[in-house]
All heavy atoms as an XYZ file, in Angstrom:
879
protein
N     -76.818    -24.801     22.489
C     -76.171    -24.957     21.215
C     -75.095    -23.954     20.906
O     -75.244    -22.782     21.342
C     -77.188    -24.925     20.093
C     -78.182    -26.104     20.169
O     -77.754    -27.171     20.604
O     -79.308    -25.884     19.763
N     -74.098    -24.353     20.267
C     -73.006    -23.397     19.931
C     -72.983    -23.246     18.427
O     -73.255    -24.170     17.652
C     -71.652    -23.991     20.381
C     -71.558    -24.000     21.882
C     -70.177    -24.533     22.263
N     -70.152    -24.701     23.672
C     -69.055    -24.476     24.389
N     -67.939    -24.134     23.865
N     -69.112    -24.662     25.694
N     -72.656    -22.060     18.033
C     -72.472    -21.768     16.598
C     -71.007    -21.633     16.286
O     -70.309    -20.911     16.915
C     -73.216    -20.426     16.343
C     -73.132    -19.905     14.854
C     -73.832    -20.809     13.927
C     -73.675    -18.486     14.789
N     -70.617    -22.365     15.327
C     -69.181    -22.346     14.848
C     -69.204    -21.714     13.475
O     -69.933    -22.159     12.584
C     -68.588    -23.685     14.815
C     -68.368    -24.260     16.187
C     -69.277    -25.164     16.773
C     -67.233    -23.901     16.910
C     -69.087    -25.701     17.975
C     -67.049    -24.428     18.181
C     -67.964    -25.365     18.742
N     -68.358    -20.779     13.262
C     -68.205    -20.144     11.970
C     -66.864    -20.725     11.379
O     -65.837    -20.637     11.986
C     -68.086    -18.626     12.036
C     -69.391    -18.099     12.596
C     -67.810    -18.017     10.690
C     -69.373    -16.629     12.905
N     -66.998    -21.321     10.204
C     -65.800    -21.844      9.533
C     -65.380    -20.914      8.431
O     -66.121    -20.535      7.533
C     -66.122    -23.207      8.946
O     -66.651    -24.069      9.953
C     -64.904    -23.880      8.370
N     -64.117    -20.493      8.529
C     -63.530    -19.618      7.590
C     -62.846    -20.494      6.447
O     -62.323    -21.544      6.793
C     -62.570    -18.671      8.124
C     -63.098    -17.682      9.193
C     -61.983    -16.890      9.817
C     -64.201    -16.796      8.623
N     -62.830    -19.993      5.283
C     -62.088    -20.706      4.187
C     -60.612    -20.499      4.417
O     -60.136    -19.658      5.162
C     -62.485    -20.149      2.825
O     -61.985    -18.805      2.723
N     -59.827    -21.322      3.696
C     -58.414    -21.241      3.781
C     -57.899    -19.834      3.325
O     -57.034    -19.236      3.922
C     -57.740    -22.288      2.952
N     -58.567    -19.338      2.251
C     -58.227    -17.995      1.769
C     -58.494    -16.927      2.782
O     -57.699    -15.978      2.965
N     -59.609    -17.045      3.454
C     -59.971    -16.015      4.509
C     -58.992    -16.103      5.639
O     -58.515    -15.050      6.163
C     -61.430    -16.300      4.987
C     -62.472    -15.926      4.024
C     -63.841    -16.435      4.358
O     -63.971    -17.501      4.991
O     -64.785    -15.705      4.041
N     -58.654    -17.314      6.115
C     -57.651    -17.459      7.209
C     -56.305    -16.904      6.776
O     -55.572    -16.296      7.571
C     -57.550    -18.936      7.565
C     -58.693    -19.494      8.349
C     -58.576    -21.040      8.450
C     -58.789    -18.878      9.757
N     -55.905    -17.163      5.517
C     -54.581    -16.705      5.028
C     -54.608    -15.185      5.018
O     -53.585    -14.562      5.411
C     -54.283    -17.290      3.640
C     -52.850    -17.259      3.303
C     -52.063    -18.319      3.704
C     -52.298    -16.206      2.662
C     -50.696    -18.274      3.421
C     -50.988    -16.171      2.292
C     -50.116    -17.194      2.712
N     -55.683    -14.567      4.610
C     -55.723    -13.125      4.598
C     -55.626    -12.544      6.019
O     -54.950    -11.534      6.243
C     -57.068    -12.603      3.982
O     -57.097    -12.899      2.596
N     -56.333    -13.172      6.985
C     -56.234    -12.745      8.371
C     -54.798    -12.895      8.883
O     -54.300    -12.050      9.603
C     -57.227    -13.490      9.217
C     -58.673    -13.220      9.057
C     -59.562    -14.209      9.776
C     -58.974    -11.838      9.510
N     -54.132    -13.992      8.501
C     -52.753    -14.207      8.916
C     -51.834    -13.203      8.405
O     -50.964    -12.626      9.127
C     -52.323    -15.624      8.514
N     -51.964    -12.880      7.105
C     -51.143    -11.864      6.493
C     -51.370    -10.480      7.160
O     -50.443     -9.745      7.404
C     -51.418    -11.791      4.955
C     -50.819    -12.961      4.238
C     -51.044    -12.851      2.740
O     -52.094    -12.417      2.314
O     -50.094    -13.195      2.011
N     -52.610    -10.157      7.438
C     -52.919     -8.876      8.086
C     -52.312     -8.865      9.487
O     -51.800     -7.839      9.917
C     -54.432     -8.756      8.189
C     -54.940     -7.448      8.782
C     -56.453     -7.319      8.772
O     -57.076     -7.600      7.725
O     -56.954     -6.941      9.815
N     -52.347     -9.964     10.217
C     -51.774    -10.031     11.520
C     -50.244     -9.871     11.420
O     -49.670     -9.183     12.243
C     -52.052    -11.404     12.174
O     -53.442    -11.514     12.390
N     -49.652    -10.396     10.402
C     -48.233    -10.314     10.216
C     -47.824     -8.878      9.957
O     -46.834     -8.364     10.496
C     -47.793    -11.179      9.021
C     -46.536    -11.937      9.295
C     -46.250    -12.888      8.137
O     -47.128    -13.506      7.531
N     -44.995    -12.999      7.851
N     -48.608     -8.189      9.135
C     -48.294     -6.767      8.820
C     -48.433     -5.892     10.126
O     -47.615     -4.978     10.306
C     -49.345     -6.218      7.780
C     -49.033     -6.868      6.433
C     -49.301     -4.723      7.704
C     -50.116     -6.683      5.391
N     -49.343     -6.286     11.005
C     -49.476     -5.566     12.260
C     -48.534     -6.042     13.330
O     -48.614     -5.599     14.491
C     -50.908     -5.723     12.771
C     -51.929     -5.057     11.931
C     -53.282     -5.233     12.422
N     -54.208     -4.319     11.818
C     -55.537     -4.394     11.968
N     -56.040     -5.319     12.694
N     -56.261     -3.549     11.323
N     -47.616     -6.959     12.973
C     -46.590     -7.489     13.837
C     -47.202     -8.335     15.005
O     -46.669     -8.400     16.057
C     -45.706     -6.351     14.444
C     -44.897     -5.716     13.325
C     -44.084     -4.612     13.957
N     -43.422     -3.889     12.840
C     -42.132     -3.624     12.860
N     -41.372     -3.910     13.893
N     -41.591     -3.005     11.846
N     -48.337     -8.888     14.735
C     -49.001     -9.790     15.664
C     -48.651    -11.250     15.219
O     -49.459    -11.926     14.665
C     -50.485     -9.602     15.641
C     -50.875     -8.220     16.203
C     -52.349     -8.038     16.179
N     -52.722     -6.765     16.667
C     -53.956     -6.246     16.602
N     -54.913     -6.917     16.073
N     -54.164     -5.061     17.110
N     -47.376    -11.554     15.461
C     -46.867    -12.797     14.891
C     -47.480    -14.081     15.476
O     -47.734    -15.019     14.747
C     -45.351    -12.824     15.078
C     -44.747    -11.673     14.339
C     -43.971    -10.755     15.094
C     -44.871    -11.463     13.011
C     -43.364     -9.636     14.502
C     -44.313    -10.312     12.378
C     -43.555     -9.457     13.141
O     -42.991     -8.344     12.510
N     -47.759    -14.069     16.734
C     -48.388    -15.269     17.335
C     -49.826    -15.444     16.821
O     -50.269    -16.587     16.597
C     -48.336    -15.146     18.839
C     -46.883    -15.189     19.348
C     -46.806    -15.381     20.842
N     -45.401    -15.128     21.300
C     -44.432    -15.970     21.155
N     -44.596    -17.055     20.527
N     -43.202    -15.675     21.625
N     -50.523    -14.372     16.607
C     -51.843    -14.421     16.073
C     -51.744    -14.973     14.645
O     -52.585    -15.812     14.170
C     -52.392    -12.987     16.044
C     -53.863    -12.897     15.581
C     -54.382    -11.529     15.665
O     -54.552    -10.958     16.865
O     -54.525    -10.796     14.656
N     -50.763    -14.492     13.870
C     -50.615    -14.947     12.464
C     -50.318    -16.505     12.511
O     -50.887    -17.275     11.728
C     -49.514    -14.275     11.820
N     -49.459    -16.920     13.426
C     -49.154    -18.378     13.550
C     -50.425    -19.177     13.829
O     -50.603    -20.259     13.365
C     -48.119    -18.606     14.671
C     -46.730    -18.218     14.310
C     -45.828    -18.323     15.581
C     -46.161    -19.019     13.206
N     -51.340    -18.596     14.655
C     -52.582    -19.304     14.975
C     -53.403    -19.535     13.635
O     -53.912    -20.607     13.438
C     -53.352    -18.544     16.009
C     -54.655    -19.211     16.354
O     -54.714    -20.434     16.529
N     -55.721    -18.403     16.413
N     -53.474    -18.468     12.879
C     -54.293    -18.636     11.648
C     -53.566    -19.607     10.680
O     -54.234    -20.425     10.062
C     -54.409    -17.244     10.918
C     -55.343    -16.310     11.646
C     -54.912    -15.058     11.984
C     -56.660    -16.665     12.005
C     -55.770    -14.108     12.637
C     -57.483    -15.763     12.644
C     -56.979    -14.484     13.006
O     -57.858    -13.608     13.655
N     -52.258    -19.487     10.534
C     -51.560    -20.413      9.634
C     -51.719    -21.877     10.147
O     -51.835    -22.754      9.321
C     -50.080    -20.034      9.587
C     -49.757    -18.797      8.801
C     -48.888    -17.834      9.287
C     -50.363    -18.578      7.568
C     -48.555    -16.675      8.515
C     -50.107    -17.449      6.812
C     -49.183    -16.498      7.318
O     -48.879    -15.353      6.594
N     -51.662    -22.027     11.429
C     -51.845    -23.350     12.062
C     -53.217    -23.993     11.696
O     -53.331    -25.141     11.329
C     -51.644    -23.322     13.543
O     -51.904    -24.535     14.112
N     -54.259    -23.143     11.705
C     -55.603    -23.616     11.382
C     -55.637    -24.031      9.906
O     -56.272    -25.030      9.569
C     -56.619    -22.480     11.589
C     -56.903    -22.209     13.058
C     -57.883    -21.094     13.206
O     -58.966    -21.164     12.715
N     -57.460    -20.045     13.961
N     -54.908    -23.309      9.054
C     -54.892    -23.712      7.643
C     -54.176    -25.059      7.462
O     -54.660    -25.992      6.800
C     -54.195    -22.639      6.821
C     -54.985    -21.319      6.784
C     -53.913    -23.122      5.389
C     -54.247    -20.130      6.300
N     -53.009    -25.138      8.133
C     -52.204    -26.420      7.998
C     -52.994    -27.623      8.482
O     -52.928    -28.660      7.892
C     -50.895    -26.240      8.750
C     -50.041    -25.170      8.060
C     -50.148    -27.549      8.862
C     -48.805    -24.633      8.931
N     -53.709    -27.419      9.598
C     -54.467    -28.533     10.173
C     -55.762    -28.924      9.345
O     -56.100    -30.076      9.299
C     -54.814    -28.200     11.639
C     -53.571    -28.192     12.521
C     -53.908    -27.761     13.942
O     -55.108    -27.850     14.336
O     -52.993    -27.347     14.656
N     -56.422    -27.877      8.856
C     -57.755    -28.106      8.358
C     -57.871    -28.050      6.832
O     -58.925    -28.436      6.291
C     -58.759    -27.095      8.927
C     -58.828    -27.226     10.449
O     -59.043    -28.335     10.974
N     -58.670    -26.121     11.141
N     -56.855    -27.591      6.148
C     -56.878    -27.453      4.715
C     -55.676    -28.082      4.053
O     -54.919    -27.433      3.358
C     -57.058    -25.981      4.297
C     -58.316    -25.365      4.746
C     -58.453    -24.651      5.904
C     -59.526    -25.569      4.011
C     -59.607    -24.098      6.336
C     -60.738    -24.988      4.398
C     -60.722    -24.289      5.613
O     -61.949    -23.769      6.007
N     -55.450    -29.324      4.310
C     -54.316    -30.053      3.784
C     -54.475    -30.313      2.306
O     -55.598    -30.430      1.770
C     -54.119    -31.366      4.484
C     -53.767    -31.118      5.974
C     -53.727    -32.398      6.744
O     -53.918    -33.487      6.238
N     -53.469    -32.303      8.043
N     -53.363    -30.308      1.607
C     -53.279    -30.644      0.173
C     -53.873    -29.530     -0.715
O     -54.459    -29.851     -1.776
C     -53.919    -32.007     -0.135
C     -53.253    -33.116      0.603
O     -52.070    -33.176      0.704
N     -54.070    -34.043      1.146
N     -53.681    -28.308     -0.322
C     -53.975    -27.262     -1.236
C     -52.830    -26.193     -1.127
O     -51.930    -26.359     -0.349
C     -55.355    -26.603     -0.900
C     -55.357    -25.870      0.411
O     -54.442    -25.139      0.726
N     -56.478    -25.976      1.147
N     -52.899    -25.225     -1.931
C     -51.860    -24.213     -2.011
C     -51.695    -23.450     -0.658
O     -50.619    -23.033     -0.324
C     -52.132    -23.278     -3.138
C     -50.941    -22.358     -3.406
O     -49.801    -22.773     -3.491
O     -51.224    -21.069     -3.593
N     -52.769    -23.238      0.013
C     -52.698    -22.458      1.252
C     -51.926    -23.152      2.355
O     -51.181    -22.413      3.099
C     -54.074    -22.043      1.729
C     -54.766    -21.007      0.888
C     -55.797    -21.327      0.050
C     -54.334    -19.669      0.888
C     -56.378    -20.372     -0.789
C     -54.917    -18.715      0.075
C     -55.994    -19.084     -0.731
O     -56.600    -18.148     -1.537
N     -52.022    -24.387      2.469
C     -51.375    -25.012      3.579
C     -49.798    -25.053      3.333
O     -49.037    -24.894      4.267
C     -51.801    -26.485      3.841
C     -51.610    -27.481      2.731
O     -51.606    -27.007      1.585
O     -51.463    -28.684      3.006
N     -49.470    -25.154      2.123
C     -48.071    -25.092      1.675
C     -47.442    -23.721      2.022
O     -46.431    -23.587      2.683
C     -47.965    -25.386      0.229
C     -46.644    -25.090     -0.419
C     -45.529    -25.957     -0.144
C     -46.477    -24.169     -1.454
C     -44.321    -25.750     -0.785
C     -45.273    -23.928     -2.044
C     -44.211    -24.735     -1.737
O     -43.035    -24.484     -2.348
N     -48.147    -22.659      1.590
C     -47.690    -21.319      1.870
C     -47.759    -20.966      3.381
O     -46.908    -20.269      3.943
C     -48.507    -20.345      1.095
C     -48.268    -20.510     -0.412
C     -49.083    -19.681     -1.365
N     -49.547    -18.413     -0.851
C     -50.706    -17.850     -1.215
N     -51.507    -18.485     -2.073
N     -51.077    -16.675     -0.746
N     -48.754    -21.493      4.090
C     -48.868    -21.295      5.523
C     -47.695    -21.946      6.246
O     -47.214    -21.373      7.251
C     -50.212    -21.862      5.993
N     -47.271    -23.102      5.810
C     -46.182    -23.805      6.429
C     -44.908    -22.970      6.268
O     -44.114    -22.744      7.226
C     -46.025    -25.170      5.773
C     -45.017    -26.136      6.416
C     -45.398    -26.403      7.857
C     -45.034    -27.444      5.605
N     -44.659    -22.433      5.087
C     -43.464    -21.599      4.846
C     -43.548    -20.332      5.722
O     -42.565    -20.001      6.396
C     -43.353    -21.160      3.337
C     -42.155    -20.424      3.105
C     -40.915    -21.041      2.750
C     -42.130    -19.016      3.166
C     -39.789    -20.301      2.482
C     -40.969    -18.285      2.891
C     -39.829    -18.916      2.584
N     -44.726    -19.641      5.716
C     -44.807    -18.449      6.518
C     -44.656    -18.692      7.978
O     -44.039    -17.879      8.710
C     -46.213    -17.812      6.216
O     -46.289    -17.432      4.894
N     -45.162    -19.807      8.480
C     -44.995    -20.166      9.879
C     -43.516    -20.378     10.200
O     -43.050    -19.891     11.233
C     -45.790    -21.446     10.235
O     -47.151    -21.256     10.103
N     -42.815    -21.122      9.364
C     -41.439    -21.348      9.579
C     -40.641    -19.992      9.621
O     -39.783    -19.771     10.486
C     -40.836    -22.267      8.484
N     -40.996    -19.157      8.717
C     -40.293    -17.839      8.610
C     -40.574    -16.984      9.831
O     -39.677    -16.400     10.416
C     -40.766    -17.097      7.383
C     -39.986    -15.827      7.157
C     -38.762    -15.804      6.561
C     -40.592    -14.616      7.557
C     -38.045    -14.614      6.419
C     -39.937    -13.403      7.370
C     -38.632    -13.399      6.810
N     -41.806    -16.944     10.303
C     -42.152    -16.182     11.494
C     -41.402    -16.698     12.696
O     -40.807    -15.948     13.470
C     -43.651    -16.177     11.781
C     -44.392    -15.285     10.711
C     -43.971    -15.642     13.141
C     -45.881    -15.362     10.776
N     -41.454    -18.032     12.853
C     -40.802    -18.595     14.070
C     -39.270    -18.269     14.030
O     -38.751    -17.870     15.096
C     -40.998    -20.113     14.037
C     -42.379    -20.620     14.483
C     -42.625    -22.042     14.139
C     -42.601    -20.336     15.981
N     -38.658    -18.472     12.940
C     -37.174    -18.282     12.846
C     -36.783    -16.838     12.799
O     -35.877    -16.372     13.473
C     -36.585    -19.066     11.699
N     -37.475    -16.100     11.964
C     -37.060    -14.713     11.650
C     -37.649    -13.717     12.661
O     -36.937    -12.790     13.025
C     -37.508    -14.363     10.250
C     -37.099    -12.981      9.808
N     -35.788    -12.556      9.714
C     -37.842    -11.919      9.440
C     -35.762    -11.281      9.288
N     -36.990    -10.916      9.092
N     -38.871    -13.807     13.008
C     -39.458    -12.837     13.867
C     -39.494    -13.174     15.335
O     -39.414    -12.273     16.174
C     -40.952    -12.620     13.424
C     -41.098    -12.049     12.034
C     -40.499    -10.703     11.909
N     -40.789    -10.143     10.597
C     -40.163     -9.035     10.139
N     -39.293     -8.463     10.851
N     -40.478     -8.582      8.956
N     -39.582    -14.423     15.638
C     -39.661    -14.848     17.075
C     -38.367    -15.481     17.618
O     -38.229    -15.755     18.783
C     -40.826    -15.724     17.303
C     -42.199    -15.154     16.939
C     -43.289    -16.201     17.170
C     -42.502    -13.925     17.711
N     -37.420    -15.706     16.739
C     -36.092    -16.235     17.114
C     -36.143    -17.706     17.521
O     -35.168    -18.151     18.151
N     -37.146    -18.433     17.216
C     -37.223    -19.858     17.491
C     -36.720    -20.644     16.258
O     -37.467    -21.185     15.467
C     -38.630    -20.249     17.857
C     -38.704    -21.705     18.416
O     -37.752    -22.464     18.238
O     -39.732    -21.990     19.065
N     -35.388    -20.614     16.174
C     -34.726    -21.209     14.975
C     -34.976    -22.679     14.902
O     -35.079    -23.233     13.755
C     -33.275    -20.858     14.977
C     -33.037    -19.365     14.796
C     -31.553    -19.009     14.671
O     -30.692    -19.815     14.854
N     -31.313    -17.701     14.481
N     -34.986    -23.396     16.040
C     -35.174    -24.828     16.002
C     -36.536    -25.193     15.431
O     -36.636    -26.066     14.540
C     -35.033    -25.379     17.383
C     -35.038    -26.874     17.454
C     -34.759    -27.390     18.889
O     -33.828    -26.820     19.533
O     -35.463    -28.329     19.313
N     -37.637    -24.580     15.890
C     -38.943    -24.876     15.329
C     -39.087    -24.404     13.919
O     -39.708    -25.051     13.089
C     -40.013    -24.245     16.242
C     -40.201    -25.008     17.493
C     -41.284    -24.452     18.425
N     -42.554    -24.266     17.758
C     -43.451    -23.354     18.105
N     -43.186    -22.519     19.123
N     -44.589    -23.243     17.496
N     -38.506    -23.255     13.614
C     -38.559    -22.753     12.248
C     -37.840    -23.756     11.251
O     -38.324    -24.051     10.201
N     -36.666    -24.206     11.660
C     -35.942    -25.148     10.890
C     -36.699    -26.475     10.635
O     -36.739    -27.077      9.537
C     -34.575    -25.483     11.502
N     -37.362    -26.903     11.732
C     -38.196    -28.091     11.617
C     -39.307    -27.965     10.614
O     -39.563    -28.894      9.798
C     -38.769    -28.440     12.990
O     -39.666    -29.519     12.910
N     -39.946    -26.804     10.566
C     -40.988    -26.551      9.548
C     -40.438    -26.412      8.176
O     -41.096    -26.878      7.255
C     -41.812    -25.337      9.970
C     -42.730    -25.464     11.166
C     -43.536    -24.255     11.424
C     -43.634    -26.672     11.054
N     -39.240    -25.804      8.022
C     -38.687    -25.685      6.738
C     -38.311    -27.141      6.181
O     -38.543    -27.397      5.056
C     -37.378    -24.820      6.723
C     -37.666    -23.353      6.718
C     -37.055    -22.532      7.670
C     -38.442    -22.765      5.769
C     -37.295    -21.159      7.644
C     -38.745    -21.411      5.737
C     -38.103    -20.602      6.709
N     -37.788    -27.960      7.087
C     -37.477    -29.385      6.705
C     -38.771    -30.068      6.271
O     -38.824    -30.824      5.272
C     -36.882    -30.127      7.867
C     -35.376    -29.922      7.961
C     -34.761    -30.883      8.981
N     -33.616    -30.238      9.557
C     -33.619    -29.527     10.697
N     -34.694    -29.369     11.396
N     -32.531    -28.990     11.156
N     -39.845    -29.894      7.043
C     -41.124    -30.519      6.717
C     -41.636    -30.077      5.323
O     -42.056    -30.913      4.494
C     -42.203    -30.162      7.717
C     -43.524    -30.712      7.475
C     -44.500    -30.360      8.609
N     -45.823    -30.662      8.134
C     -46.927    -30.312      8.792
N     -46.781    -29.641      9.950
N     -48.164    -30.552      8.373
N     -41.493    -28.823      5.076
C     -41.924    -28.265      3.725
C     -41.116    -28.829      2.648
O     -41.630    -29.282      1.593
C     -41.764    -26.727      3.798
C     -42.257    -26.043      2.495
C     -42.990    -24.771      2.842
C     -41.118    -25.663      1.577
N     -39.781    -28.945      2.842
C     -38.880    -29.513      1.841
C     -39.213    -30.983      1.583
O     -39.289    -31.394      0.423
C     -37.436    -29.360      2.266
C     -37.015    -27.889      2.161
C     -36.473    -30.224      1.414
C     -35.721    -27.577      2.902
N     -39.559    -31.694      2.589
C     -39.812    -33.157      2.477
C     -41.234    -33.400      1.863
O     -41.358    -34.265      1.032
C     -39.674    -33.867      3.828
C     -38.259    -33.946      4.233
O     -37.351    -33.992      3.448
N     -38.056    -33.959      5.576
N     -42.183    -32.630      2.295
C     -43.591    -32.855      1.872
C     -43.899    -32.250      0.518
O     -44.856    -32.664     -0.130
C     -44.549    -32.369      2.928
C     -44.499    -33.221      4.223
C     -45.510    -32.711      5.259
O     -46.421    -31.984      4.944
O     -45.361    -33.157      6.422
N     -43.138    -31.226      0.145
C     -43.429    -30.495     -1.088
C     -42.199    -30.307     -1.953
O     -41.737    -29.184     -2.131
C     -44.087    -29.065     -0.794
C     -45.310    -29.175     -0.004
C     -45.305    -29.065      1.419
C     -46.573    -29.375     -0.554
C     -46.451    -29.074      2.129
C     -47.728    -29.465      0.179
C     -47.657    -29.307      1.507
O     -48.821    -29.352      2.283
N     -41.607    -31.416     -2.399
C     -40.337    -31.241     -3.104
C     -40.383    -30.524     -4.441
O     -39.313    -30.048     -4.930
C     -39.935    -32.764     -3.350
C     -41.241    -33.511     -3.304
C     -42.111    -32.749     -2.303
N     -41.563    -30.330     -4.944
C     -41.681    -29.614     -6.274
C     -42.333    -28.328     -6.089
O     -42.718    -27.635     -7.083
C     -42.504    -30.491     -7.244
C     -41.705    -31.743     -7.543
C     -42.511    -32.628     -8.436
N     -41.885    -33.972     -8.351
C     -41.776    -34.743     -9.369
N     -42.266    -34.399    -10.563
N     -41.195    -35.892     -9.281
N     -42.542    -27.757     -4.906
C     -43.223    -26.488     -4.721
C     -42.350    -25.375     -5.097
O     -41.130    -25.440     -5.094
N     -43.016    -24.270     -5.394
C     -42.291    -23.060     -5.829
C     -41.534    -22.382     -4.722
O     -40.641    -21.553     -4.971
C     -43.227    -22.044     -6.527
C     -44.362    -21.566     -5.624
O     -44.676    -22.271     -4.622
O     -44.911    -20.527     -5.938
N     -41.781    -22.747     -3.464
C     -41.030    -22.200     -2.350
C     -39.960    -23.159     -1.885
O     -39.303    -22.885     -0.804
C     -42.009    -21.883     -1.137
C     -43.035    -20.802     -1.450
C     -44.047    -20.703     -0.311
C     -42.298    -19.439     -1.626
N     -39.749    -24.291     -2.554
C     -38.751    -25.271     -2.131
C     -37.359    -24.687     -2.036
O     -36.648    -24.875     -1.072
C     -38.782    -26.432     -3.140
C     -37.981    -27.607     -2.756
N     -38.466    -28.569     -1.909
C     -36.700    -27.959     -2.985
C     -37.522    -29.456     -1.729
N     -36.430    -29.101     -2.394
N     -36.953    -23.967     -3.065
C     -35.564    -23.393     -3.069
C     -35.412    -22.336     -1.952
O     -34.395    -22.328     -1.264
C     -35.242    -22.756     -4.386
C     -34.939    -23.750     -5.462
C     -34.490    -23.088     -6.739
O     -33.887    -21.980     -6.749
O     -34.765    -23.631     -7.815
N     -36.444    -21.533     -1.734
C     -36.405    -20.551     -0.643
C     -36.334    -21.268      0.678
O     -35.573    -20.836      1.567
C     -37.621    -19.678     -0.668
O     -37.676    -18.929     -1.850
N     -37.057    -22.359      0.916
C     -36.988    -23.083      2.132
C     -35.615    -23.714      2.349
O     -35.115    -23.722      3.446
C     -38.065    -24.159      2.156
N     -35.080    -24.213      1.270
C     -33.652    -24.809      1.374
C     -32.676    -23.737      1.736
O     -31.793    -23.969      2.590
C     -33.207    -25.476      0.064
C     -33.936    -26.766     -0.205
C     -33.503    -27.400     -1.527
O     -33.200    -26.666     -2.490
O     -33.495    -28.625     -1.571
N     -32.822    -22.514      1.142
C     -31.898    -21.438      1.436
C     -32.026    -21.038      2.933
O     -31.066    -20.838      3.622
C     -32.220    -20.234      0.523
C     -31.485    -19.024      0.890
C     -30.185    -18.825      0.540
C     -32.107    -17.989      1.639
C     -29.429    -17.661      0.878
C     -31.382    -16.862      2.045
C     -30.101    -16.671      1.634
N     -33.293    -20.903      3.396
C     -33.548    -20.506      4.766
C     -33.038    -21.574      5.729
O     -32.394    -21.217      6.751
C     -35.017    -20.270      4.973
C     -35.575    -19.183      4.130
S     -34.929    -17.560      4.515
C     -35.873    -17.147      5.922
N     -33.241    -22.862      5.417
C     -32.711    -23.909      6.280
C     -31.196    -23.906      6.324
O     -30.627    -24.009      7.389
C     -33.290    -25.236      5.802
C     -32.873    -26.460      6.664
C     -33.375    -26.294      8.085
C     -33.410    -27.719      6.014
N     -30.566    -23.724      5.231
C     -29.075    -23.636      5.216
C     -28.572    -22.415      6.024
O     -27.621    -22.584      6.805
C     -28.564    -23.539      3.754
C     -27.041    -23.523      3.694
C     -26.541    -23.520      2.287
O     -27.228    -23.885      1.358
O     -25.348    -23.163      2.133
N     -29.237    -21.314      5.871
C     -28.841    -20.147      6.658
C     -29.082    -20.391      8.142
O     -28.197    -19.975      8.924
C     -29.695    -18.894      6.239
N     -30.097    -21.119      8.501
C     -30.270    -21.464      9.911
C     -29.232    -22.384     10.463
O     -28.745    -22.226     11.585
C     -31.690    -22.105     10.170
C     -32.889    -21.176     10.110
C     -34.140    -21.909     10.009
C     -32.835    -20.276     11.347
N     -28.885    -23.404      9.665
C     -27.936    -24.419     10.100
C     -26.472    -23.929     10.126
O     -25.669    -24.434     10.864
C     -28.035    -25.717      9.340
O     -27.910    -25.431      7.980
C     -29.443    -26.366      9.508
N     -26.190    -22.962      9.215
C     -24.774    -22.469      9.193
C     -24.585    -21.262     10.124
O     -23.451    -20.712     10.167
C     -24.436    -22.096      7.771
O     -25.291    -21.065      7.296
C     -24.471    -23.277      6.829
N     -25.656    -20.772     10.701
C     -25.539    -19.621     11.547
C     -25.643    -18.315     10.784
O     -25.556    -17.209     11.444
N     -25.819    -18.332      9.513
C     -25.887    -17.043      8.695
C     -27.219    -16.391      9.007
O     -27.437    -15.246      8.680
C     -25.744    -17.337      7.225
C     -24.343    -17.777      6.859
C     -24.244    -18.124      5.401
O     -25.014    -17.666      4.601
O     -23.359    -18.993      5.093
N     -28.254    -17.161      9.481
C     -29.543    -16.579      9.778
C     -29.469    -15.563     10.854
O     -30.360    -14.788     11.090
C     -30.473    -17.704     10.083
C     -31.905    -17.363      9.861
C     -32.458    -17.450      8.603
C     -32.791    -17.009     10.918
C     -33.801    -17.134      8.385
C     -34.078    -16.720     10.718
C     -34.594    -16.761      9.416
N     -28.404    -15.645     11.721
C     -28.244    -14.710     12.820
C     -28.182    -13.282     12.401
O     -28.300    -12.361     13.242
N     -27.951    -13.025     11.125
C     -27.879    -11.636     10.651
C     -29.254    -10.982     10.568
O     -29.354     -9.783     10.352
C     -27.216    -11.620      9.247
C     -25.781    -12.069      9.341
O     -25.144    -11.930     10.317
N     -25.292    -12.640      8.275
N     -30.310    -11.881     10.637
C     -31.677    -11.295     10.580
C     -32.041    -10.747     11.912
O     -31.544    -11.107     12.952
C     -32.659    -12.406     10.167
C     -32.546    -12.849      8.743
C     -31.888    -14.011      8.483
C     -32.987    -12.113      7.717
C     -31.782    -14.465      7.166
C     -32.912    -12.473      6.413
C     -32.268    -13.724      6.139
N     -32.961     -9.825     11.895
C     -33.417     -9.121     13.074
C     -34.626     -9.877     13.682
O     -35.595    -10.184     12.898
C     -33.820     -7.707     12.707
C     -34.217     -6.763     13.919
C     -32.976     -6.523     14.727
C     -34.693     -5.390     13.274
N     -34.617    -10.135     14.954
C     -35.756    -10.758     15.622
C     -36.615     -9.709     16.243
O     -36.111     -8.803     16.864
C     -35.281    -11.737     16.739
C     -34.397    -12.776     16.176
C     -33.167    -12.993     16.675
C     -34.835    -13.676     15.160
C     -32.317    -13.992     16.197
C     -34.007    -14.633     14.656
C     -32.785    -14.827     15.181
O     -31.911    -15.746     14.695
N     -37.916     -9.866     16.107
C     -38.842     -8.917     16.737
C     -39.948     -9.753     17.398
O     -40.378    -10.786     16.899
C     -39.499     -8.051     15.663
C     -38.513     -7.265     14.874
C     -39.225     -6.563     13.666
O     -40.394     -6.517     13.608
O     -38.481     -6.071     12.803
N     -40.451     -9.246     18.520
C     -41.612     -9.969     19.117
C     -42.696     -8.941     19.264
O     -42.520     -7.825     19.535
C     -41.162    -10.515     20.423
C     -42.333    -11.221     21.131
C     -41.921    -12.586     21.699
O     -40.782    -12.764     21.929
O     -42.822    -13.321     21.961
């Protein structure tokens, strides 16, 4: 028999933020991904989607995947409080202005 421990969305989000602070971006993406997949339709999946897009584009330099997640956020959450920020980030990515940000791995 196997024992599985299920963490709440809040616990996963805290772990993701802690990973981000430690510059463990891929680890943070893993936690955010678990939130997005397992805790749909709550505040955490929305914020996890934005954070994932930001990490991909800003920290890991994967602008294409980051832009895709920003588009998804804009389409799926048109009234969310991060909507304008996602639009700004997407515009910066598509116009090349995002290149001014520093990428770190």
